[in-house]
C-alpha positions, 0 to 999 in steps of 0.5 A: 926369599931364603936368606942364604940366597940373598946373602950369596946373590945380593949384591950380584956380580956382573956375571950373575946379573948378565946371565939372569938377564939373558935367561929371561928367554931360553938360552944356552951358554954360548948364546949367553956369552954372545949376548953379553958381549953384544950388550956390553960392547965387548967390555965383558967376555964370559969365559967357558969356565966362568959361564958353566960354573955360574950356570951350575951354581945358579941351577943348584940354587934354583935361580935358573932351570934346565928346560931342554937339550938342543943340538947337544946344548943345554937350554936354561931359563930364569925361574921365579926366584931368579926373577926376584933376585934380578929385580932386587939387583935392578932396584939396587943399581937404580938406587946407586945410579940415582944417588950418583946423579944427585951428587954430581 
């Protein structure tokens, strides 16, 4: 993995984490917003500016790819690089959780 990508995405923001998680299956921006809202029980609501800015940056950095347009909605999916970044972040979160549980 390119050091530039690692520096930008590790550790990852919650927004970035949830976008990549949702794009393990093809999805569009509004679908991601709905999935994140449901997964977090409304604790995280992605605004259009945040969502589309993140999608654009992640596409440029090749963490996600545009796969098709459906009803004027762009459908994206995670790339192998995005999966790698997501896996690194998942391990980091697991370590944080394990360390917290061991101390409390």
